[in-house]
C-alpha positions in Angstrom: -23.4 -64.8 -25.2 -23.8 -64.3 -21.5 -20.1 -63.9 -21.1 -20.0 -61.4 -23.9 -23.0 -59.5 -22.5 -21.4 -59.5 -19.1 -18.1 -58.0 -20.5 -20.1 -55.4 -22.3 -22.0 -54.3 -19.2 -18.7 -54.3 -17.2 -16.9 -52.2 -19.8 -19.8 -49.7 -20.0 -19.9 -49.3 -16.2 -16.2 -48.8 -16.1 -16.5 -46.1 -18.7 -19.1 -44.4 -16.7 -17.0 -44.5 -13.6 -14.1 -42.9 -15.4 -16.3 -40.1 -16.9 -17.9 -39.5 -13.5 -14.6 -38.9 -11.9 -13.8 -36.2 -14.4 -10.2 -37.3 -14.6 -9.1 -35.6 -17.8 -9.6 -38.1 -20.6 -10.5 -40.9 -18.2 -7.1 -41.3 -16.7 -8.3 -40.8 -13.2 -4.9 -39.5 -12.1 -5.7 -35.8 -11.7 -7.0 -34.0 -8.6 -10.4 -33.6 -10.2 -10.7 -37.3 -10.1 -10.9 -37.3 -6.3 -14.2 -37.2 -4.6 -15.2 -34.6 -2.0 -14.4 -36.8 1.0 -10.9 -37.6 -0.2 -10.2 -33.9 -0.9 -11.6 -33.0 2.5 -9.2 -35.5 4.1 -6.3 -34.1 2.1 -7.0 -30.5 3.0 -7.5 -31.3 6.6 -3.9 -32.4 6.8 -2.6 -29.0 5.8 -1.1 -27.3 8.8 -0.7 -23.8 7.3 -3.4 -21.2 6.8 -1.7 -19.8 3.7 -1.5 -23.2 2.1 -5.2 -23.7 2.8 -6.1 -20.3 1.4 -4.1 -21.0 -1.8 -6.0 -24.3 -2.2 -9.3 -22.5 -1.6 -8.5 -20.1 -4.5 -7.8 -22.9 -7.0 -11.4 -23.4 -8.1 -15.0 -23.1 -6.8 -15.3 -26.8 -5.9 -12.2 -26.7 -3.7 -13.4 -23.5 -2.1 -16.7 -25.0 -1.3 -15.2 -28.1 0.3 -12.8 -26.0 2.5 -15.6 -23.6 3.4 -18.3 -26.2 4.2 -15.9 -28.3 6.2 -14.9 -25.3 8.3 -11.2 -26.2 7.8 -10.0 -22.7 8.3 -11.9 -22.4 11.6 -10.7 -25.9 12.8 -7.1 -25.0 12.0 -7.5 -21.8 13.9 -8.9 -23.6 17.0 -6.2 -26.2 16.7 -3.6 -23.4 17.1 -5.7 -21.4 19.6 -7.4 -23.9 21.9 -8.4 -21.3 24.4 -10.6 -19.6 21.8 -12.7 -22.7 21.1 -15.1 -22.1 24.0 -15.9 -18.5 22.9 -16.8 -19.4 19.3 -16.1 -15.8 18.3 -15.9 -15.1 14.6 -14.2 -11.8 15.4 -11.3 -13.7 17.0 -10.9 -15.8 13.9 -10.9 -12.7 11.6 -8.4 -11.0 13.8 -6.2 -14.0 13.8 -6.1 -14.2 10.0 -5.4 -10.5 9.9 -2.5 -10.9 12.2 -1.2 -13.8 10.1 -1.3 -11.6 7.0 0.5 -8.8 8.8 3.1 -11.1 10.1 3.8 -12.5 6.7 4.0 -8.9 5.3 6.5 -7.9 8.0 8.5 -11.1 7.6 8.7 -10.5 3.8 9.9 -7.0 4.3 12.5 -7.8 6.9 13.9 -11.2 5.5 12.3 -12.1 2.2 13.6 -11.7 -1.4 12.4 -8.9 -3.6 12.1 -7.9 -7.2 11.1 -4.8 -9.1 8.6 -4.3 -11.8 9.4 -1.2 -13.9 7.3 0.4 -16.7 6.8 3.7 -18.5 3.6 5.1 -17.1 3.4 8.7 -18.1 4.2 10.9 -21.2 6.4 13.3 -19.1 6.9 12.4 -15.4 5.2 11.2 -12.3 6.1 12.5 -8.8 3.3 11.2 -6.6 1.9 7.7 -6.1 -0.8 6.2 -3.9 -1.7 2.5 -3.4 -4.9 1.2 -1.9 -6.9 -2.1 -2.2 -4.8 -3.5 -5.0 -4.8 -0.3 -7.1 -2.1 2.3 -7.8 -2.7 5.9 -8.7 0.1 8.0 -10.2 0.5 11.5 -11.5 1.7 15.1 -11.1 4.1 16.3 -13.7 1.6 16.1 -16.6 -2.1 16.7 -17.0 -3.3 13.2 -16.2 -3.7 10.7 -13.4 -3.4 7.0 -14.2 -4.8 4.0 -12.4 -2.9 0.7 -12.4 -3.3 -2.8 -11.0 -0.8 -3.3 -8.2 -0.6 -7.1 -8.9 -0.2 -7.1 -12.7 0.9 -3.5 -13.3 -1.7 -3.2 -16.0 -3.3 0.0 -17.0 -6.9 0.4 -15.8 -8.0 4.0 -16.4 -6.9 7.6 -16.6 -8.3 11.0 -15.5 -7.8 14.3 -17.1 -7.0 17.4 -15.0 -9.5 20.2 -16.0 -8.5 23.6 -17.4 -5.0 22.6 -18.1 -4.1 23.0 -14.5 -1.4 21.1 -12.7 -2.1 19.0 -9.6 0.0 19.4 -6.5 -1.4 16.5 -4.5 -4.1 13.8 -4.7 -5.5 10.7 -3.0 -8.2 8.1 -3.7 -10.5 5.4 -2.4 -12.6 2.7 -3.9 -15.2 5.2 -5.3 -13.5 8.5 -6.0 -10.3 10.4 -6.6 -9.6 13.8 -4.9 -7.1 16.1 -6.4 -5.7 19.5 -5.5 -4.3 22.3 -7.8 -2.8 25.4 -6.3 -6.3 27.1 -6.2 -8.9 24.4 -6.8 -10.2 21.1 -5.6 -11.2 18.4 -8.1 -13.1 15.2 -7.7 -13.5 12.3 -10.1 -15.5 9.1 -10.0 -13.3 6.1 -10.4 -15.4 4.9 -13.3 -15.3 8.2 -15.2 -12.3 10.0 -16.8 -13.7 13.5 -16.4 -13.9 15.5 -13.2 -17.4 15.6 -11.7 -16.7 18.5 -9.4 -14.4 21.5 -9.2 -14.5 24.0 -6.3 -15.8 27.4 -7.2 -14.2 30.7 -6.5 -10.8 31.5 -4.9 -11.5 30.3 -1.4 -7.8 29.4 -1.0 -4.6 30.3 -2.8 -1.3 28.5 -3.2 -2.5 25.1 -1.9 0.5 22.9 -1.3 -0.9 19.7 0.2 -4.1 17.9 1.2 -5.6 15.0 3.1 -9.2 13.9 3.3 -11.5 11.8 5.4 -15.1 11.8 4.1 -16.8 14.1 3.9 -14.1 16.7 4.4 -10.8 17.6 2.7 -8.2 19.6 4.6 -6.0 21.8 2.4 -2.7 23.2 3.5 -1.6 26.5 2.1 1.5 28.6 1.7 0.5 31.1 4.3 0.3 28.4 7.0 -3.5 28.2 7.1 -5.7 25.1 6.8 -8.9 25.2 4.8 -11.5 22.5 5.6 -13.7 21.9 2.5 -16.9 19.9 2.6 -17.1 17.7 -0.5 -20.9 17.3 -0.4 -22.0 20.9 0.3 -19.1 22.0 -2.0 -18.1 24.8 0.3 -15.4 25.8 2.7 -16.6 25.1 6.2 -13.8 26.5 8.2 -10.3 28.1 8.1 -7.7 28.0 10.8 -4.1 28.8 11.2 -1.7 25.9 11.8 1.7 27.4 11.3 3.2 30.8 10.6 5.2 29.2 7.8 4.1 27.2 4.7 2.4 23.8 5.3 4.5 21.1 3.7 2.4 18.0 4.4 -0.9 17.0 6.0 -2.5 13.9 7.4 -5.8 13.2 9.3 -5.8 10.6 12.1 -8.7 8.2 12.9 -9.4 10.4 15.9 -10.1 13.4 13.6 -6.9 15.1 14.5 -5.1 17.1 11.8 -1.3 16.9 11.7 0.5 19.5 9.6 4.2 19.7 8.9 6.0 23.0 8.3 9.2 24.5 7.0 10.2 25.3 10.7 10.7 21.6 11.5 7.7 20.9 13.8 4.3 19.4 13.4 1.1 21.1 14.6 -1.8 19.0 16.0 -5.3 20.4 15.8 -8.8 19.2 16.2 -10.5 18.8 12.8 -14.0 19.9 14.0 -13.0 23.1 15.9 -9.6 23.9 14.5 -8.3 24.3 18.0 -4.6 23.8 18.2 -3.9 21.0 20.7 -0.1 20.9 20.6 3.1 20.8 18.6 5.4 17.9 17.9 8.9 19.3 18.1 12.2 17.9 16.8 15.6 18.2 18.6 17.1 18.8 15.2 15.0 21.8 14.1 15.1 23.9 12.0 14.6 21.3 9.4 11.8 21.0 6.9 9.2 18.3 7.6 8.6 16.8 4.2 6.2 13.9 4.9 3.9 12.4 7.6 2.6 9.0 8.2 0.2 8.1 11.0 0.0 4.7 12.8 -3.5 3.7 13.8 -2.2 0.9 16.0 0.2 2.7 18.3 -0.9 6.3 18.2 2.4 7.2 16.6 3.2 9.9 14.1 6.2 9.3 11.7 7.9 12.0 9.7 10.7 12.5 7.2 12.7 15.7 7.1 15.0 17.6 4.8 18.1 16.8 6.9 17.6 13.0 6.4 16.1 12.3 9.7 13.2 10.0 10.4 11.1 11.0 13.4 8.6 9.3 15.6 6.3 11.0 18.2 3.8 9.5 20.6 0.6 11.5 20.1 -0.6 10.7 23.6 2.3 12.6 25.2 3.4 14.7 22.2 7.0 13.6 22.9 9.5 12.1 20.5 10.2 8.4 20.9 13.2 8.4 18.5 14.8 10.6 15.8 17.3 8.8 13.6 19.3 10.1 10.7 18.7 7.3 8.2 19.7 9.1 5.0 22.5 11.6 4.2 20.0 13.8 2.4 16.3 14.8 2.0 13.6 12.3 2.9 10.7 12.9 0.6 8.3 10.1 1.6 7.5 7.7 4.5 4.7 5.2 4.6 3.6 1.9 6.1 0.9 -0.6 5.7 -2.1 0.2 7.9 -2.1 -2.2 10.9 1.6 -3.0 10.5 3.6 -2.1 13.7 6.9 -3.4 12.5 8.3 -1.6 9.5 8.3 1.9 8.0 9.4 2.5 4.4 11.5 5.6 3.7 12.7 7.1 0.4 14.3 10.3 -0.7 16.8 12.1 -2.8 19.6 9.5 -2.5 17.4 6.9 -4.2 17.8 4.2 -1.6 14.6 2.4 -0.5 15.0 1.8 3.2 12.9 -0.3 5.6 13.3 0.9 9.2 11.9 -0.4 12.5 8.9 1.5 13.8 9.9 0.9 17.4 13.5 2.0 17.3 14.1 3.8 14.0 17.0 1.4 13.2 17.5 0.5 9.5 16.4 -3.1 8.8 17.3 -3.3 5.1 18.2 -0.9 2.3 17.7 -1.6 -1.5 18.6 -0.4 -4.9 17.9 -1.9 -8.3 20.7 -4.3 -9.5 22.7 -3.1 -12.5 23.6 -6.5 -14.0 20.1 -8.1 -13.7 18.4 -9.9 -16.6 15.4 -8.1 -17.9 12.1 -9.6 -18.8 9.2 -7.7 -20.3 5.6 -8.4 -21.3 4.6 -8.3 -24.9 1.7 -5.8 -24.6 2.9 -3.3 -22.0 6.7 -3.1 -21.5 6.8 -4.1 -17.8 10.4 -5.0 -17.1 11.3 -7.3 -14.2 14.5 -6.3 -12.5 16.4 -7.9 -9.6 17.2 -6.0 -6.4 20.5 -5.5 -4.6 20.7 -5.0 -0.9 22.9 -2.1 0.3 25.1 -2.7 3.3 24.7 -0.3 6.2 28.2 1.0 5.9 28.2 1.3 2.1 29.4 4.6 0.6 26.5 5.8 -1.6 29.0 8.0 -3.6 30.4 4.8 -5.1 27.0 3.7 -6.4 26.0 5.3 -9.7 23.0 7.5 -9.5 21.4 5.7 -12.4 21.0 2.7 -10.1 19.4 4.9 -7.4 17.3 7.6 -8.9 15.6 9.9 -6.4 12.4 8.5 -4.8 9.9 11.4 -4.9 7.1 9.4 -3.4 6.3 5.9 -2.1 3.3 4.0 -0.9 3.1 0.6 0.9 0.6 -2.2 0.2 0.6 -5.8 1.3 4.1 -7.1 0.5 4.5 -4.3 -2.1 5.9 -0.8 -2.4 5.2 1.5 -5.3 7.7 4.3 -6.0 7.9 7.3 -8.3 11.1 9.0 -9.3 10.3 12.3 -11.0 10.6 10.5 -14.3 8.1 8.9 -16.7 8.4 5.4 -15.2 6.9 3.7 -12.2 8.3 0.9 -10.0 6.6 -1.7 -7.9 8.9 -3.5 -5.4 7.4 -6.9 -4.6 8.6 -8.9 -1.6 8.1 -12.6 -0.9 8.3 -14.7 2.3 11.8 -16.1 2.7 10.6 -19.7 2.6 8.9 -19.4 -0.9 
C-alpha cells in the first residue's frame, strides 16, 4: 500500500510539473516549456538586434523577459563600450534608428525584391503617399483610398466633395489635406466625409500643395504661392515665387518653401514672410522641374525634371552638387525615406524604378516587373505577388515591352518599401528584404 501510495503521489507531482511548464499537451518540448531564466539565458546569446527584436515581438511573455532583463541595452553597450559611462537613452534610441536605416539602405542597394499588385480604384490613380505604415492613393476619380502598407488591405476611403477632382493631396496620422484647382479640403482619418472646405475663390488654378501644421502652401498657375491657415480657415498671405506656373512644392524643416517651375529652376522663400531667399538653378535649363524632395539630414534638395535629369542642390550654398541624366525621358517623382542619406528613388515615363546614390547621383539599381513570374493572389482581395527583374545599366529600354514598364506617375518611399501609381486603376508596393534573409 505504501508503495502504491508513493507511486500515486509521484505520478500526480509529475503531472503537475508537466502542466506547469505549459508544454503543449505535457510534452515539455516547446519553447513555452522553458522557464524565464532559461529563456533569458537563450536571448542573451543573440548577437543581433533585429533577431532580438523579432523574439520580442513573438508574445508578451518574451517581450517582458527581454525588456526587464535590459537585453537590448546590454547588446548596445556590448557594441558601443564608450557609451556605457554616459548611460544615455538618447544614444540607444539613435543607435537603433541608425540600425534600421542601415538595413533599409542595404535592402535597397543589395537585397531581393518583390511586387504586390492590386486593383485599387474604379478608374485610375496617379498620386500616392506613404507614411507610418499607411498608403493613400487617388486623383483620377472622386475618391481617396487608404491602405495598409504591410498587408495591402483596404482601410478606408474619402469622397471628394461637389464632384470636384483633386490635383494634389497629403496626409498624416490624424487628417488628410487635399487640393482641387480652386478649393482646399480636409478630412479626418476616421471619417469618410470632408470636415472642411475653403470658402470663396481665394486662389484659382491650384496645381500643387505642401503643408506643415498649421499652414498649407498652394502653388498656382500664375506663379504665386498662397499660404492658407487650416485653423483660422483663411488665406494668411500671398507671394510671388515664379513668373511661370508652379509645378511642385515642398516645405523644409526650417520653414523654407521650395517651388519648382516650368523654367527649370527652384525658388527658395521664407514661409513666414514670403521673402525670396534665392534660386536653385540647373545647368540644363530650360527644363521643367516636375518633383522635389528635401533631405532633412544633409540640407539637400533633390529634383526630377522633364529632360530625365535628377538634380541635387546644397541649400546652404544654393549650388548644385550634381546633375545626372538617369532616364531618357520625363521624371515624374523622386522620394526617399526621411533620415536616409544613401538612396533616392526615381520614377517616370519610361516605367523603370531606379534607386540612385544621394551623394553622387549614380544609379545603384534599376527594376521592372518580371514577365514570366508566377502569380499568387489572396482570396478576399486580389493582391498579386510578382517577382522583379533588375535592368542592366546599358540595357536598351526599347527592347523591353511597355506592358512590363508602365509609366510611374508617382512614388513614395517607406521602410524597405516603395509604393507606385501608374495612371491606371492598380497600385504596386515594391518590398525589399536584406540580402541575408
